[in-house]
Backbone as numpy.savetxt, mean C-alpha at the origin, in Angstrom:
# Nx Ny Nz CAx CAy CAz Cx Cy Cz
8.68 0.73 -22.02 10.07 0.97 -21.69 10.80 1.45 -22.95
11.97 1.98 -22.78 12.75 2.44 -23.92 12.13 3.65 -24.60
12.09 3.62 -25.91 11.62 4.77 -26.68 10.10 4.91 -26.70
9.36 3.96 -26.21 7.90 4.03 -26.28 7.29 4.87 -25.17
8.06 5.26 -24.18 7.59 6.04 -23.04 6.54 5.32 -22.21
6.49 4.00 -22.30 5.59 3.21 -21.47 6.33 2.81 -20.21
5.73 3.13 -19.07 6.35 2.77 -17.79 5.47 1.78 -17.07
6.07 0.95 -16.24 5.29 0.03 -15.42 5.67 0.23 -13.97
4.68 0.26 -13.14 4.88 0.33 -11.69 3.69 -0.36 -11.05
3.94 -1.09 -10.01 2.90 -1.83 -9.34 2.93 -1.52 -7.86
1.78 -1.65 -7.22 1.74 -1.50 -5.77 1.45 -2.86 -5.16
2.07 -3.11 -4.04 1.84 -4.33 -3.27 1.36 -3.87 -1.91
0.10 -4.10 -1.65 -0.43 -3.65 -0.37 -0.37 -4.77 0.65
-0.28 -4.36 1.90 -0.30 -5.32 2.99 -1.73 -5.67 3.33
-1.93 -6.22 4.48 -3.28 -6.56 4.94 -4.04 -5.27 5.20
-5.20 -5.12 4.57 -6.00 -3.92 4.74 -7.38 -4.29 5.27
-7.97 -3.37 5.98 -9.32 -3.56 6.48 -10.27 -2.82 5.57
-11.15 -3.55 4.92 -12.16 -2.94 4.07 -13.51 -3.37 4.62
-14.27 -2.41 5.08 -15.58 -2.70 5.67 -16.64 -2.09 4.78
-17.63 -2.90 4.41 -18.71 -2.41 3.57 -20.05 -2.74 4.23
-21.10 -2.19 3.73 -22.44 -2.51 4.22 -22.70 -1.90 5.58
-23.42 -2.65 6.41 -23.85 -2.14 7.72 -22.68 -1.81 8.63
-21.55 -2.47 8.46 -20.41 -2.23 9.33 -19.50 -1.11 8.86
-19.83 -0.48 7.75 -18.97 0.58 7.21 -18.79 1.69 8.23
-17.56 2.10 8.41 -17.26 3.17 9.34 -16.96 2.67 10.74
-17.20 1.39 11.00 -16.91 0.84 12.32 -15.41 0.66 12.49
-14.94 0.69 13.71 -13.52 0.45 13.97 -13.22 -1.02 13.74
-12.23 -1.29 12.94 -11.83 -2.65 12.63 -10.42 -2.84 13.13
-10.19 -3.89 13.88 -8.86 -4.17 14.41 -8.36 -5.47 13.81
-7.21 -5.41 13.15 -6.60 -6.60 12.59 -5.80 -7.28 13.69
-5.92 -8.61 13.79 -5.25 -9.33 14.86 -4.49 -10.52 14.29
-3.60 -11.08 15.09 -2.86 -12.27 14.71 -1.39 -12.11 15.01
-0.66 -13.23 15.02 0.76 -13.18 15.37 1.60 -12.34 14.42
1.21 -12.27 13.17 1.96 -11.49 12.20 1.88 -10.01 12.52
0.78 -9.60 13.12 0.56 -8.19 13.40 0.87 -7.84 14.86
1.69 -8.67 15.51 2.03 -8.44 16.91 2.78 -7.14 17.13
2.90 -6.72 18.39 3.61 -5.47 18.72 5.02 -5.43 18.14
5.36 -4.33 17.51 6.69 -4.15 16.95 6.92 -4.80 15.60
5.96 -5.53 15.11 6.13 -6.24 13.83 6.03 -5.29 12.64
5.27 -4.22 12.78 5.10 -3.26 11.69 5.74 -1.94 12.15
6.91 -1.60 11.60 7.64 -0.42 12.07 6.83 0.87 12.12
5.94 1.11 11.17 5.16 2.34 11.19 3.86 2.20 11.98
3.66 1.04 12.61 2.53 0.86 13.51 1.25 0.35 12.87
1.16 0.36 11.54 -0.04 -0.14 10.88 0.24 -0.40 9.41
-0.55 -1.29 8.84 -0.50 -1.51 7.40 -1.25 -0.36 6.74
-1.10 -0.21 5.45 -1.81 0.87 4.75 -3.30 0.62 4.67
-4.07 1.67 4.79 -5.51 1.53 4.58 -5.81 1.82 3.11
-7.03 1.56 2.65 -7.33 1.74 1.22 -6.98 3.12 0.68
-7.20 4.17 1.48 -6.89 5.52 1.00 -5.39 5.73 0.81
-4.59 5.13 1.68 -3.13 5.25 1.55 -2.62 4.48 0.34
-3.21 3.34 0.06 -2.85 2.57 -1.13 -3.26 3.35 -2.38
-4.42 3.98 -2.31 -4.87 4.82 -3.42 -3.87 5.94 -3.71
-3.34 6.56 -2.67 -2.36 7.63 -2.87 -1.10 7.10 -3.56
-0.68 5.88 -3.22 0.49 5.29 -3.88 0.22 5.04 -5.36
-0.98 4.55 -5.67 -1.35 4.31 -7.07 -1.41 5.63 -7.83
-1.98 6.65 -7.21 -2.04 7.97 -7.86 -0.65 8.53 -8.11
0.27 8.31 -7.18 1.65 8.73 -7.40 2.22 8.04 -8.63
2.00 6.73 -8.75 2.54 5.98 -9.89 1.98 6.49 -11.22
0.75 7.01 -11.19 0.12 7.50 -12.41 0.41 8.98 -12.67
1.06 9.64 -11.74 1.26 11.08 -11.85 2.59 11.43 -12.51
2.75 12.68 -12.95 4.02 13.13 -13.50 5.16 13.05 -12.48
4.84 13.03 -11.20 5.89 12.94 -10.18 6.70 11.65 -10.28
6.13 10.63 -10.91 6.83 9.35 -11.04 7.44 9.17 -12.43
7.66 10.26 -13.13 8.10 10.18 -14.52 9.42 9.45 -14.73
10.26 9.34 -13.72 11.51 8.60 -13.89 11.49 7.27 -13.15
10.32 6.83 -12.72 10.15 5.54 -12.05 9.67 4.53 -13.08
10.38 3.42 -13.22 9.98 2.40 -14.19 10.28 1.02 -13.63
9.35 0.11 -13.83 9.55 -1.28 -13.44 9.71 -1.50 -11.95
9.02 -0.76 -11.14 9.17 -0.86 -9.69 7.92 -1.43 -9.03
8.13 -2.02 -7.86 7.05 -2.50 -7.01 7.05 -1.64 -5.76
6.01 -0.86 -5.59 5.90 0.04 -4.45 5.09 -0.68 -3.37
5.75 -1.04 -2.28 5.10 -1.77 -1.21 4.49 -0.81 -0.20
3.21 -0.97 0.06 2.48 -0.11 0.98 2.03 -1.00 2.14
2.93 -1.21 3.10 2.62 -2.12 4.20 3.16 -1.68 5.55
3.47 -0.41 5.69 3.95 0.11 6.97 5.34 -0.39 7.37
6.07 -0.95 6.44 7.40 -1.48 6.73 7.40 -2.95 7.11
6.25 -3.62 6.97 6.12 -5.02 7.37 7.17 -5.92 6.73
7.38 -5.77 5.42 8.30 -6.66 4.71 9.76 -6.49 5.12
10.11 -5.35 5.64 11.50 -5.14 6.03 11.74 -5.36 7.52
10.68 -5.68 8.25 10.85 -5.87 9.70 11.22 -7.30 10.02
């Protein structure tokens, strides 16, 4: 921060489905009362690739004026 040109930004991801091994590529459905209809305004939490895009944004020149922020990648879950 300040004159050092060091910026901090963090991502907070929601519940993500990560499947490895024999089940990789299979359709995974997250269930539970928290994920009920209408609970996530954008219809789904971020998947690993979408979280990766947020992290890449934080590391890119496009975020040059972003400092000390928490970028939440959860489909709007926290604001619903």
